[in-house]
C-alpha positions as CSV (number, residue, x, y, z in Angstrom):
1,M,-7.5,-7.4,-19.0
2,F,-6.6,-5.7,-22.2
3,R,-3.7,-4.0,-23.8
4,V,-3.8,-0.6,-24.2
5,S,-2.2,-0.5,-27.9
6,D,-4.9,-3.1,-29.1
7,F,-7.0,-0.2,-29.5
8,G,-4.7,1.3,-32.2
9,I,-5.2,4.7,-31.7
10,R,-3.3,6.5,-33.0
11,I,-2.5,10.1,-30.6
12,S,1.4,10.1,-30.8
13,N,0.8,14.1,-29.8
14,L,-1.0,12.8,-26.6
15,I,1.3,10.9,-25.1
16,R,4.0,14.2,-24.9
17,M,1.0,16.0,-23.1
18,D,2.3,17.0,-19.3
19,L,0.6,14.9,-17.6
20,T,1.3,16.8,-14.8
21,S,0.0,19.8,-15.6
22,P,-3.2,20.5,-14.4
23,K,-4.4,22.8,-17.3
24,T,-3.8,19.4,-19.8
25,I,-5.3,17.7,-16.9
26,K,-8.4,19.6,-17.1
27,E,-8.6,19.6,-20.9
28,L,-8.1,15.7,-20.8
29,L,-11.5,15.2,-18.5
30,A,-13.8,17.8,-19.7
31,K,-13.0,16.1,-24.0
32,H,-14.1,12.8,-21.9
33,G,-17.0,14.1,-20.1
34,A,-15.6,13.3,-16.4
35,K,-14.1,14.8,-13.6
36,P,-11.8,13.7,-10.5
37,S,-13.9,11.7,-7.8
38,K,-14.3,12.5,-4.7
39,T,-15.4,8.8,-3.4
40,M,-12.7,7.5,-5.5
41,G,-10.0,9.4,-3.8
42,Q,-9.2,10.6,-7.1
43,N,-6.1,13.7,-6.5
44,F,-3.7,13.4,-9.3
45,L,-0.1,13.9,-9.0
46,V,1.1,17.5,-10.4
47,H,4.5,17.4,-9.6
48,R,7.1,16.2,-11.6
49,P,10.2,15.9,-8.6
50,T,7.7,13.7,-6.9
51,L,6.8,11.3,-10.0
52,D,10.8,11.3,-10.7
53,K,11.6,10.2,-6.8
54,I,8.5,7.4,-7.1
55,I,10.3,6.1,-9.7
56,E,13.3,6.0,-8.1
57,A,12.4,4.7,-5.4
58,A,11.0,1.9,-7.7
59,N,14.4,0.8,-8.8
60,I,12.9,-0.6,-11.5
61,K,14.5,-3.0,-14.1
62,N,13.7,-3.5,-17.8
63,T,12.8,-6.9,-16.9
64,D,10.3,-6.5,-14.2
65,T,6.6,-6.8,-14.2
66,I,4.8,-3.6,-12.4
67,I,1.5,-3.9,-10.7
68,E,0.1,-0.2,-10.9
69,V,-3.0,0.1,-8.4
70,G,-5.5,3.5,-9.9
71,P,-3.3,4.5,-12.9
72,G,-6.0,7.5,-13.1
73,L,-4.7,9.3,-16.3
74,G,-1.8,7.7,-16.8
75,T,0.8,9.9,-15.5
76,L,2.6,7.4,-13.4
77,T,1.7,4.4,-15.6
78,Q,3.7,5.9,-18.5
79,E,6.9,6.5,-16.3
80,L,6.9,3.2,-15.4
81,A,6.3,1.6,-19.0
82,K,9.4,3.5,-20.0
83,K,11.4,1.4,-17.5
84,A,9.8,-2.3,-17.0
85,K,9.0,-4.9,-19.1
86,K,5.2,-5.1,-18.6
87,V,3.0,-3.1,-16.7
88,I,-0.5,-3.8,-15.4
89,A,-2.7,-1.2,-14.1
90,I,-6.1,-1.9,-12.1
91,E,-8.6,1.0,-12.6
92,K,-11.6,0.6,-11.0
93,D,-13.4,3.9,-12.7
94,G,-14.3,3.0,-16.2
95,G,-14.1,6.7,-17.1
96,M,-10.6,6.5,-16.6
97,V,-10.1,3.2,-18.5
98,E,-11.3,5.4,-21.3
99,I,-9.0,8.3,-20.7
100,L,-6.2,5.5,-20.2
101,K,-7.2,4.0,-23.8
102,E,-5.6,7.1,-25.3
103,T,-3.1,8.3,-23.1
104,L,-1.3,4.7,-22.3
105,A,-2.1,4.0,-26.3
106,G,1.8,4.2,-27.5
107,F,2.6,1.8,-24.9
108,S,2.8,-1.6,-25.6
109,N,3.6,-3.2,-22.4
110,V,0.9,-2.0,-20.7
111,E,-1.8,-4.1,-20.0
112,V,-5.2,-2.3,-18.2
113,A,-7.7,-4.1,-16.1
114,Q,-11.0,-2.5,-14.8
115,G,-12.3,-3.3,-11.6
116,N,-11.6,-3.4,-7.6
117,V,-8.3,-4.6,-6.7
118,L,-9.7,-5.9,-4.3
119,E,-12.0,-8.0,-5.8
120,I,-9.8,-9.3,-8.9
121,S,-8.5,-12.5,-8.2
122,N,-6.6,-13.4,-11.7
123,F,-3.7,-12.0,-11.2
124,K,-3.3,-12.5,-7.3
125,F,-1.7,-15.6,-7.1
126,Q,-0.4,-16.1,-10.8
127,I,2.2,-13.3,-11.0
128,S,5.4,-13.9,-9.1
129,N,9.1,-11.9,-9.8
130,Y,6.5,-8.6,-9.8
131,K,6.7,-5.2,-8.1
132,V,4.3,-2.8,-6.9
133,A,4.4,0.9,-7.6
134,A,1.5,2.8,-7.2
135,N,-0.4,6.5,-6.1
136,V,-3.4,4.7,-4.0
137,P,-7.0,6.1,-3.4
138,Y,-6.1,6.5,0.5
139,Y,-9.3,4.9,1.7
140,I,-8.4,1.7,0.1
141,T,-4.6,1.6,1.7
142,S,-4.7,-0.6,4.1
143,P,-6.2,-3.6,2.4
144,I,-4.3,-3.1,0.0
145,I,-1.0,-3.3,1.7
146,R,-2.5,-6.2,3.6
147,M,-3.0,-7.7,0.2
148,F,-0.2,-7.8,-1.2
149,L,2.0,-8.8,2.0
150,E,-0.5,-11.8,2.5
151,A,-0.4,-13.2,-1.0
152,K,1.0,-16.5,-1.7
153,N,3.8,-14.8,-4.1
154,Q,4.6,-12.1,-2.5
155,P,6.0,-8.2,-4.5
156,E,9.6,-7.9,-4.6
157,E,9.0,-4.3,-3.1
158,I,5.6,-1.8,-2.6
159,V,6.1,1.7,-3.1
160,L,3.3,3.6,-2.6
161,M,1.8,6.8,-2.4
162,I,-0.3,7.8,0.5
163,Q,-1.7,9.7,3.3
164,K,1.3,11.1,5.3
165,E,-0.2,9.9,8.8
166,V,-0.7,6.2,7.3
167,A,3.0,6.3,6.3
168,Q,4.0,7.3,9.4
169,R,2.0,5.1,11.3
170,I,3.1,2.4,9.4
171,C,6.9,3.0,10.4
172,A,6.3,3.6,14.3
173,K,8.6,2.4,16.4
174,P,8.2,1.5,19.8
175,G,5.8,4.3,22.0
176,D,3.6,4.9,19.1
177,M,3.0,1.3,17.1
178,S,-0.3,0.3,16.6
179,I,-2.3,-2.4,15.0
180,L,-1.8,-1.2,11.4
181,A,2.5,-0.5,12.6
182,A,2.2,-4.7,13.4
183,S,0.7,-5.9,10.7
184,V,3.2,-4.2,8.2
185,Q,6.3,-4.9,9.9
186,F,5.7,-8.7,10.7
187,Y,5.8,-9.2,6.7
188,A,8.2,-6.1,6.0
189,N,10.6,-4.1,6.5
190,A,9.4,0.2,6.1
191,K,10.7,3.3,5.7
192,I,9.4,7.0,4.3
193,I,11.4,8.1,1.4
194,S,9.6,11.5,0.9
195,K,6.9,13.6,2.2
196,V,5.0,15.3,-0.3
197,S,2.6,18.2,0.3
198,K,-1.6,18.4,-0.8
199,E,0.0,20.9,-2.7
200,C,1.4,18.9,-5.7
201,F,-2.1,17.5,-6.1
202,W,-4.8,19.1,-8.2
203,P,-7.8,18.7,-6.6
204,K,-5.5,20.2,-3.6
205,P,-6.7,16.9,-0.8
206,N,-7.3,18.0,2.6
207,V,-4.0,16.3,4.0
208,D,0.0,15.6,3.3
209,S,0.7,12.6,1.0
210,A,4.6,10.8,1.7
211,I,6.3,8.2,-0.5
212,I,6.5,5.0,1.4
213,K,9.0,1.6,0.1
214,I,7.6,-1.3,2.2
215,T,10.0,-4.4,1.0
216,P,8.7,-8.1,2.4
217,K,11.2,-9.8,4.4
218,K,12.7,-12.9,3.1
219,E,11.7,-15.1,5.9
220,V,8.5,-14.4,7.6
221,P,8.7,-14.7,11.3
222,A,8.2,-19.0,12.7
223,V,4.8,-18.2,14.7
224,N,1.2,-18.7,13.1
225,P,0.2,-15.4,11.5
226,E,-3.2,-15.8,12.4
227,L,-2.4,-16.7,16.1
228,F,0.0,-13.6,15.5
229,F,-2.3,-11.0,14.7
230,K,-4.8,-12.9,17.3
231,V,-2.5,-11.7,20.2
232,V,-1.7,-8.2,18.7
233,K,-5.5,-7.0,18.4
234,A,-6.1,-8.6,22.0
235,G,-3.0,-6.2,23.1
236,F,-5.0,-3.5,21.0
237,L,-8.5,-4.2,22.1
238,H,-8.2,-0.6,24.6
239,P,-5.3,1.1,23.0
240,R,-5.2,3.0,26.4
241,K,-5.3,0.1,28.7
242,Q,-3.1,-1.5,30.7
243,L,-2.1,-5.1,28.9
244,I,-2.8,-7.2,30.7
245,N,-6.2,-5.8,30.8
246,N,-6.6,-6.1,27.4
247,L,-5.0,-9.6,27.3
248,T,-6.9,-10.9,29.8
249,K,-10.2,-10.0,28.6
250,G,-9.2,-10.0,24.6
251,L,-8.2,-13.9,24.9
252,I,-9.9,-14.9,27.7
253,I,-7.4,-15.9,30.0
254,H,-6.9,-15.7,33.5
255,R,-5.2,-12.4,34.8
256,E,-3.1,-14.3,37.2
257,Q,-1.4,-16.5,34.0
258,V,-1.4,-13.3,31.3
259,N,0.7,-11.7,34.0
260,S,3.2,-14.3,34.5
261,W,3.4,-14.7,30.7
262,L,4.2,-11.2,30.5
263,L,6.7,-11.6,33.1
264,E,8.3,-14.6,31.1
265,N,8.8,-12.5,28.6
266,N,10.2,-9.3,30.2
267,I,7.2,-7.4,29.5
268,N,6.1,-4.8,31.9
269,P,2.1,-6.2,32.5
270,L,1.4,-2.1,33.0
271,Q,2.6,-1.1,29.7
272,R,0.5,-0.5,27.5
273,A,0.4,-2.4,23.3
274,E,2.0,0.5,21.8
275,T,5.2,0.2,23.5
276,L,5.9,-3.0,22.2
277,S,8.1,-4.2,19.5
278,I,8.0,-6.4,16.8
279,Q,9.5,-9.4,18.2
280,D,8.0,-8.5,21.6
281,W,4.6,-9.3,20.3
282,I,6.3,-12.9,18.2
283,S,7.4,-13.8,21.1
284,L,4.8,-13.5,23.2
285,T,3.1,-15.2,19.9
286,A,5.7,-18.5,20.8
287,S,5.0,-18.9,24.4
288,L,0.9,-18.7,24.4
289,D,1.3,-22.3,24.4
290,M,2.3,-22.1,28.3
291,I,-0.1,-20.6,29.5
292,K,-2.9,-23.0,27.8
């Protein structure tokens, strides 16, 4: 991890560059011999109103420490740094890190860590009182969210730009629930702030996006998380099959016992997992001992 300002690059003009301009982005990338990586999901935000919405949703105070994942060119990073006490930007692409040394050189409160956020461990459990704000690579959305929600020191809030369909799945209600929805809603409350057209990015991705805000619950449900997710995964073993069939097979419990267990929790054994609420899953987990 290094502080960008330590490099002493004099580029005050670059700091004022409009990093939401496709023309500017292309020129900056060409200067460094770089190009957007499809494998790393690099699609740069080129819509100023959307950038402003992310900043507004993050509700940043001048005492906040912000973790940003995948800063890319530093477009969002600059805006975060203007408001936060400190920004730690984690970037996997070495080429982007070199560009960040330039675009962020005027900010003394920004540190850049090069590496895969899922593998960097020196900050995960040591930083407290922090927030997460990022336009994350879509392919690692779920692991990133889970990492922060399961961390010893959870962030106060998580504001992310993610694929629209994934955001909708995370915020789903009973009737459309999934393992992903249950995984997030066990730890936090989530809501979609705004939907974002794919036209707001360069290069243009194949899907639309959404800004989502995830706020960890002050008190996690009083059940064993490992057991909770074991029950949930069993319930979703075959999403189109009935709960009684999935739980019988997934938990290796007699069908008659599962039937009674579900009925005791006011759940129809013939329901599907997608129809259950988080509280239903918590109740099932808490009462699992009664059938053993």
